[in-house]
C-alpha positions, 0 to 999 in steps of 0.5 A, spaced: 499 499 499 503 506 497 500 513 497 501 520 499 501 523 506 500 531 505 500 536 511 497 542 508 496 549 509 491 553 512 485 552 507 483 559 504 475 560 504 476 564 498 479 559 494 476 558 487 479 552 486 484 547 489 490 542 487 489 535 487 490 534 494 492 539 500 500 541 501 505 541 507 504 547 511 506 554 511 504 560 515 504 564 509 501 559 504 503 561 497 497 562 492 497 561 484 492 563 479 485 563 481 486 562 488 489 555 488 494 553 493 501 552 490 505 546 492 510 546 496 513 539 497 510 532 498 512 525 501 511 519 498 513 512 501 510 505 503 504 507 508 504 500 511 512 501 514 510 504 521 517 506 522 517 510 516 510 513 517 512 515 524 518 518 522 514 522 517 510 526 522 517 526 527 520 530 521 515 535 520 518 542 522 512 544 526 505 543 527 500 543 521 493 545 520 491 539 516 493 532 514 490 528 508 491 521 507 490 518 500 493 511 501 490 505 499 485 502 493 480 498 492 481 490 491 476 486 487 477 479 487 472 473 486 471 468 492 474 462 488 480 466 486 481 469 493 488 468 497 486 469 504 493 471 506 493 476 502 486 478 503 488 478 511 494 482 510 490 488 506 484 488 511 489 489 517 494 494 513 488 498 511 486 499 518 493 499 521 495 505 517 488 509 519 490 508 526 498 509 525 496 516 522 491 517 527 496 515 533 503 519 529 499 525 527 495 527 534 501 531 536 502 535 530 496 537 528 493 544 531 487 544 535 481 545 530 485 542 524 483 536 520 485 529 519 482 527 512 482 520 509 480 517 502 475 511 502 470 509 496 463 508 495 464 502 490 463 496 496 456 498 498 452 494 493 454 487 494 457 483 488 461 478 486 468 480 487 467 485 493 467 481 499 474 484 502 472 492 499 465 491 502 468 489 509 473 495 509 467 500 506 463 498 512 468 499 517 471 505 515 466 510 517 465 507 524 473 508 525 473 515 522 467 517 527 471 513 533 477 517 531 474 524 531 472 523 538 478 520 541 482 526 537 478 532 539 479 538 538 482 535 531 477 533 526 477 527 523 473 526 516 472 521 511 471 522 503 468 516 500 468 517 492 465 513 487 468 513 480 473 518 479 477 519 473 484 518 475 490 514 473 488 509 478 481 508 474 485 508 468 489 502 470 484 498 473 479 499 467 485 498 461 481 499 454 475 499 458 476 506 461 473 510 455 467 506 455 466 507 462 466 514 461 461 515 456 456 510 460 457 515 466 456 521 462 450 519 459 447 516 466 450 520 472 445 525 474 450 531 473 451 528 466 459 528 467 464 524 470 467 526 477 474 528 476 480 530 481 478 537 482 472 535 484 474 531 490 479 536 492 474 542 492 470 537 497 477 536 501 478 544 502 471 545 504 472 540 509 478 543 512 475 550 512 468 548 515 470 547 522 463 544 524 464 538 521 467 532 524 466 524 525 463 524 518 463 520 511 462 525 505 460 521 498 462 524 492 460 520 486 455 525 482 449 521 484 452 514 482 449 510 488 442 513 485 442 509 479 439 502 479 443 496 479 
């Protein structure tokens, strides 16, 4: 499981657009065109490496306002092809990584700041091959709600995305990607495909609105409203 752990500058309520993900803290964040937050730096590493995860937070130069975690991805494997050891590791790693970030970031995030995780909505509908992802999809909102209580006044939230037009989607769908895009454009209530900037805008809103904690926020263009 690899991903980006990105401390972010204080979110600007005036921002008209947002980068694909929040960036490291700066007391005077630089704004580019259209109110965008200019990138400062990022750190990419194996999020299941607990020592590296702890060191990431220890090496931060000071307290941060927000941390967004994008590690992890869906795994769709039919039961007949399921590797039990691999499934067990995947489930344990996802939960352990979430807990590890919570433990190691609690002394680095300012009171009222945000710890924001990414999840998905794809596992909410039962289907062949979704046993593992469905279990994790159901578990994460409960875990986030509990962390919000334990880490208060730090705010903890979860973004649950449907299909988002990203390189990960392209890797999963391969030559079926364009057909999936066309299907969603024709059927989603919003009549377009959700993109990374949509997710980023929601992330910035969750950072700005200090009344929000312990929640799971769906962003799927109405995908869950469609019939099976």
